[in-house]
N, C-alpha and C positions, 0 to 999 in steps of 0.2 A: 530358962534364956531363950527360948524360941519368941515367948509373949515381946521380952525384953526389946531383941531386934525386930521384931513388929513393930512394939511403938517407937523407936528410934528412926524407920526407915521413912514416914511421915514426916518428921520432923527434919531428918537429912533433906530430903525433897524441898521442904520448903524453907529450908537454910539456902543452899541452890536456887531455888526463885528469887529470892529477896537478892541473893549475889547476883543475880544474871540481871535485875532490874537495876542494883546499884552502877552495876556495870553500864547498862547501858545510860543510865542517868551523867555518870562521870564521861562517858565518851560524846553525847549531849554538850556539858561544858567543856571539856577539854578540847574538844576539836574545833582545827582551824575550817574556814570557809574556805570553799574550794577556789573561791577567787583570790586567796591569798596563799594558796601552797603551788600556783603554777601560774609562771610567765616563761615561753618560751616562743620568741619571736619570732628567731630565725625555723624553726618548724612552722610556725604560723604560716611564712610565705611559702614554704616549700609545699606546705597542703596546697595553697591557697592556687601555687601555678600546676600542679597537677588536675585540681578541678576544674580549672580554665582552661585549660590545653584542649581536656578533653570535649567541655563543652564550647568551644569556641568553636571546633570544628563541627558538630552540629547546626549551631547556629550560623559558620557561614556556607553550611549549604543549604540552609533554608534563603538565604538572599540572594543567593542565584539563582533559585529558581524563582524567588520572586521578582530577578529581573527580568527570567526567560518568561517567566506567566504574562500574556496579553489582558486575559478574564479580569476585570474588577472584581465581579461576584458572578455567579452563575444560580441558576433552581435546581439545575441538577445536584444529588445528594452527592457527596463525598469528591466532589470534584475539585479538584486543586484552581482556587483564586489567586491573586494577590491578597484579600482580604483574609482569606483562611488560613495559608501560608504565613503571614502577617501574626495572625493570633497564635501561630505551631512557634514563631519565632519567639514573640513577646515573652509563651509559657519558658522557653529554653532560657530566656535572661531571667525568671523570674528564679529560674532553678541556679542557675548563674550567684545570681546575688545571694540567695540563702547559700550557695556553697562554699561562698568567699567571707561571707558575715555570720555563719552559723558557728562558728566554733570561736569568733573576736573573742578578746580578752575583754575589751571595754563593755560588750554588749553581756556577754554572761555574769561580769561584774555587778552591771545593772541591774540584771534579772535577778540573779542572788539577793543582791541590797534590798529589792521590790518584794522579795518573799521571805526572808528574815525581820521587814516591817512587817510585815503582814502578821507574821505568826507572832511579832512583840505585841500588836495589837490586842490580840485572842489571848495574851497573858496576861494585859493589864484587863482587860474584860473580865476576866476570870476573878484576878484580885478586889474589884469589887463586889462583882458576885459574891466573894469568899465574906468581905466586909456586911456587906447589907447582909446577908445569912448572921452573920452572928451579931449583927445588930439587932433583928427579929427575935432570935434565941434567947439573948440576955444582953443585956447595956452594956456590962460589966465586964464581958470577953471580948469588945468593939476590939480591941489590940493583937488580936491572938493571931489574925490573918498575916501579921507581920512574920509570922513561922512556917507560911506558908512558901513551897519548892519555885511559885511562879517569881519572886525578889531575887535571885541568884542567876535564873536563864533570862527575865529582862535586863539585867545587867551587862550579864554574857551578847546577847542581841546588840544592846548599844555599843557598847565596845568594837564588835565583829562590823557593823555601820560606820563605824567613824572610820576604821581601819580599811574598808571598802572605798569610801569617798577617797580617803587618802591615793589608793591604788588609779581610781579611775582618773584623779585630777593629774596624775603623773603619766597615765596614758594620755590622755590626749593633749601634754604637751609634748609628747612625741609629734602629734598630729598637726603641734606647730600651735594649741591652743590653749592660750595661759590665763585661764580662770580661777577666780579666787571660789574662797570656799562659799558666799553667800553667788556668786554670780552661779557656779555649777547649783545651787541650790533650785535658784530660781529656774535652771534649764530642765532639770526634773521635774519639777511641780507640770512644767505644761504636756499637753498630751503628742503632742510634735515630737519630744525629746527622743524618741528610739528613730524617727524617720529621718531626723536631722543628724546625727549621730551616723546611722548608716550609711544617708548619703558621703558623710565629712569619708568614714573610715574606707565606702566603693573607693575613693577617690586616692584613698592613701594605699590601696593596697595597688589599684591600678597603675598607681605611679612605679610601687614597687616592680611590680610586672616588667611595666616599659623599659627597667633597667635591665633585666634579666634580657628580654628582646632585645635590646639593645648589644649586650656581649654576643649571646648568638650570632647575632647577625652580621657582627664584625669577624665572627669565626668561621662563618659560610660563604667567606668569599664574594662569586659570580653562581651560587647556585640557584637557577629559577626557581626551582617547587618549593624550596625553602624560604625563597624571597619574597613567594605568593602567599606562603600559608603563614609567615612572620606579618606581612602588608594586611591578612585577612583577621588575624589575633588581636592589630592595632582598630582595624575597623571596629570590631565587636567591643572592645573596651571604649570607644567613640558612643556606640551605639545605647553600652548599658549607661553609660554615664547621664544620657538623654532621657533614657527609660528611667532611669528610678528618678530624674530630676519632674518629669511630666508626674510622674505618680504620686509625688508628694504632693503637686501642684493639684489633685485631681483631688486626692486625701482631702485639703483643706477645703474646696469648692464644691466637693460631693457630700463630703461626710461631717467635717468639725463644723464650719460656718453653719449651715443647716439646723444640725442638733444645737448649737449655740441659741439659733432663731427659734427655735420651738422653745427650747428654753424662759426663751425672755418672753414671746408668747404667752408662755405658761404662767410665767412670776407677774404679769401686767394685769391677767384674769384674775389673781389671787389680790393682788394691789386692789382690784375693783372690791371684791367681794369683801375684803379688809376696810376698807374707806366706809363701805356701806356699813357692814357689823359698828363699827366704833362710833360711828354717825347716830344707829339705833339705840346704841348702849345707857344704860342709866347709871351702874356702878361705877364707882373709880377707879376701883382695883382689873373690874375689865378692862376700861379704857388705858388704861397703862399698859397692858399687857397688849393691845391691840395696836400701839403707838411703838412698844418695841419689834412689833413681828412687822410691821410697815418699813421701819427702817433696816431692819434683817431683807426683808423684801427690796431694799433699795438698793443695799449694799450685792445683793444678788446680780441682779439690774447690771447695775456702776458694772461691776466685775466683767460679764457676760459681755457687755459692750466694752471694755477696753481688752479683754479676750481677742474678740472680731478683729479691733485695731491690730493686734500684735499680730493675729495670725496673716492678714491681708499686707503688712508691712514685711512681716517674714516671706509672704508669696513672691513679693515685688523683688526683692531679692534673687528667690531662687533664677525667676524670670530672668533675671538681666545675666544670671550665670547660664543660664540655657542658652541666651543668644551667644553666648562664646562659645559654648557647646556644640551648639551647632553651626557654627563658623568653623571649628574645629573638625568636625562630623564630614564637611562636604570638602574640605582638604585630603581628610584621609580616604574619603571615599572615592575621591576622583583619581589617588595617585595609588589606591587597590587597581581601580578599571583600568589605569595607565601601565601600569608596573615595569617600573624602570629599576633595574637592580641597583646595588650598590649605595653610594653615598649620598644620594636622594632619601633613599629609606632609613638611612641614621638622622637625615637631617628630620626627614617629619616625625619622626617617633618621639627625639628629642623634641619639636614645637610640641607634640602631644603630652608631653610631661610636664613642659612648662606654664601648656593651657589648663593645665588638669590643677597645676598650684595658683594658679591664676582666680580658677572657679572657684576654687575651697576658700580662698579669702573673700572671695564674694560674698558667696551664700550662704556663709553661716551667720545665722542674727545678731543681731547686738541686744547684750547679757544685758538687763537691768534688776535688781537687785530688789524684792520688794521694799519697801520702806513703811508698810503698814501690815502687822500680822495678822490680823481682821481678811484686808484681802488676798492675803497669801493662802489663809485658811481657805477660803472660798475659792479661790484658783484652783487649789487642790482639789475642794469636792469638785468641780466642774468636771478638774481633768478625768476624775474617775469616773464621772455620769458619762463623759465620752468617750471616755474608752470603749464602756459598755455596747455591745452589738446591738 
């Protein structure tokens, strides 16, 4: 009896282990993406208000110190100057942008969709590896890879990606962006998609915060202390709008376009090398391969130049929108310093909200769907390379 129990115990453990593996697999197959199980826009606004309220106080304190400081710069270490305080202020704005967008549903969905897509590509590569192994081992068993557990995972991930795309489309409609599925695809392929969506989301959240400022101001009466705080919050929103636009323009000028130009230089050098090899080649099959390589290189070159043109066009749109934001900042800053209580602030906050709406409509780029699948694939490859540090 004792030996029987000793024999049964490992079998029991093995069965439990298989059960846990099956349970994990079932969970993977049946579980919904986080993006599809979370929609609470009201809670998002409340969280945004809490983060904004505390960080705007810090930002205002820095702005006041910048205004009071005379020295632009100094050789004395740790001495506050306009430049050093401006750096501190920008750091606070970085934290503010992160706090306002870190839990945003659109950006979370976008991130999750990319992770699922990356996992799906890995599974597809696994299938190819299995098929290659089967072919090498025994050509008669080449179809056995169809029993791979990768297939249901891949189908599940495809389904999840499509569902997430629908969520993103619906969320963008709430921002006033009615994109088709092809337009969304064209947007998401680009390297600046996160930057563009983050700008739009910041402006949308800012409008919602301004609504709360309007309500609070109408309830505060002639309380000068509260009025100064609300004026200040409105000023911080205007500063944040310009800061995120400047950050986008800087990314295009200093990161994306320089990388694309380096890619163009590299491809042109490769073209010279390939042309030389083609000229010296004596075999027809080698010439055919070199000609196809040249065609692929030309496609990459054309796509990179198209990419630069698109980025420059979108940068010009944001520059125009930034000019509107600067006008609004001047108005907000002057009113903050003047500090007239009452209806003036309500008028100012209303103007800020309307200004944000105008800026949103200006700076969102024209989305042109890809008509050529090869260009779209090469665009995607270039975006992946541009995202790398």
